[in-house]
N, C-alpha and C positions, 0 to 999 in steps of 0.2 A: 119381351115387353119392357119398354123404357118408362118406368113410373116417375111421376113428379114427386111423390111422397117416398121418403126413405127412412131407415132406422126405426121402423115400427111395423108390426105384423099386420097384414091385410086380413079382412074377413074374420076378425076376432074382436070381442069386447075387451077393451083395455082400460085400466085405471092409469091415467097419465102420470100420477104421482109415483107409480112403481117403475117408470121407465128411466128415472134419474135418481141418483142417491146423493146424500150429503157427504162432503169430505171436509175434514177439519181445515179451517183457514183458507178455503178455496171457493171460487166461483166455477161451477161446472156447467157446460152447455151440451146440448144434443140437438143437432139440426134435424128437423122433420121434413122441411121443404125449402128450397131456395131457387128462385128464378128471378130474373131482373125486376119484375114488378111485385114480388111478394117473398116473404121470408117467414117461416114458422119455426120457432126454436123453444125447447124446454130448457129451463135454467134451475139450478139450485145454488143458493148462496148461504154460506155458513154465517153464524152470528158475527157481526162486526165487519163483514165484507161489504162490497158495494160495486156499482158500475158508475164510473165518474161521469160528471155532467158532459153531455155532448148534444149535437143537433143532428137530426136525420132528415132526409128528403121525403120520407113517407110518414103517414100516420101510423102510430104504434098502439096496439091494444094489449094491455097486460091483464092476464087472468091469474089471480093468486090461487094456487092449488093447495098450499099448506103453509101455515105460519103467518107472519105479518111483515109487510114491506113498508118502508118509508120512501115515498116517491116525490121528488121535487120536479115541478113543471113551472118553468119561469121562476117567479118569486114565491110560489105557493108550495106548501108541503102537505102531502096527503098520507094518511095512514090507511093502508089497504090490507084487508084480512082475507083469509081463506074463503073462497066462494064469491069474492068481490072482484070487480073489473074496473079499470080506468083507461081512458084514451089519452095518449100523449100526442098532441098535434105536431105535424111536420113543422120544421123550421123554428121550433121553440126549444130552448135548452131544457134538457131533462136528465135526471140521474136517479139512481136507486141505492138505498142503504138497507142493511139487514139489522134492525134492532134485536131481532131474534132470527133464527134461520128460517128461510122460506123457499118454496118452489113456485115457479110461475111458467105460464105458457105465453110467449111473446109472438104476436102476429103483426108484421109490418107490411103495409100496403103502400106501394109507390105509384106515382103517376107515370 
């Protein structure tokens, strides 16, 4: 069977936070699915780390699983906490900073 989803157990209840750990001074990622039109990735960012401002060709949904993220979309800065979600629209510069360590699930959908 050639599954589209990887790096995660099937037919089992899972806490996504437990699938990725924090590492000092690092950004860690774990790809769950990647096809030309979609990408699902878990991330953990240690305090003080970030993902530099960039532009993507797809809409990106960030779901914060643990901690707090500071997310810049265009000229606006949003504080997003565990249990909250924000959409970063395609073709708009966006970036993430970790005022405290956080974990997130990133889902990108492309045209």
